[in-house]
C-alpha positions as CSV (number, residue, x, y, z in Angstrom):
1,X,-4.4,47.1,251.4
2,X,-1.6,49.3,251.0
3,X,-0.4,52.9,251.5
4,X,-2.1,56.0,249.8
5,X,-1.1,56.6,246.3
6,X,-0.6,60.1,244.7
7,X,-1.4,60.2,241.0
8,X,0.3,62.3,238.4
9,X,-0.4,63.6,234.8
10,X,-4.2,64.6,234.2
11,X,-4.9,63.3,237.7
12,X,-2.1,65.2,239.4
13,X,-3.1,65.7,243.1
14,X,-5.4,62.8,243.3
15,X,-4.9,60.4,246.2
16,X,-6.5,57.1,246.5
17,X,-6.4,54.0,248.5
18,X,-8.1,50.6,248.6
19,X,-9.3,48.8,251.7
20,X,-11.6,46.0,252.9
21,X,-14.7,46.3,255.0
22,X,-15.0,44.0,257.9
23,X,-17.3,41.8,255.8
24,X,-14.6,41.5,253.0
25,X,-15.9,43.9,250.5
26,X,-13.4,45.9,248.7
27,X,-13.5,49.8,248.7
28,X,-11.6,52.5,246.9
29,X,-11.4,56.1,248.6
30,X,-10.5,59.0,246.2
31,X,-9.6,62.4,247.2
32,X,-8.6,65.5,245.4
33,X,-7.6,67.6,248.5
34,X,-6.1,70.5,246.6
35,X,-8.7,70.3,243.6
36,X,-8.4,68.7,240.3
37,X,-5.2,69.7,238.2
38,X,-7.2,70.5,235.0
39,X,-9.3,73.1,237.2
40,X,-6.3,75.3,237.7
41,X,-6.5,76.9,234.2
42,X,-10.1,75.8,233.1
43,X,-12.7,78.4,232.3
44,X,-15.4,75.9,232.8
45,X,-15.4,73.7,235.8
46,X,-17.4,70.4,236.1
47,X,-20.0,69.8,238.8
48,X,-18.8,70.2,242.2
49,X,-20.9,69.0,245.5
50,X,-20.1,72.3,247.3
51,X,-21.8,74.2,244.4
52,X,-24.5,72.0,242.8
53,X,-26.4,74.7,241.2
54,X,-23.4,76.0,239.3
């Protein structure tokens, strides 16, 4: 449904794309390949799937 989009501002580094499944349902894939922009200078990080106990 288009090319991947790179976000800016508070969502800097976020990439997303919409696509349709073979049965017609629309999906959105979201990725932060380099982490979230706010995390670069934050003392407290939000939950991360690689570190669920933290």
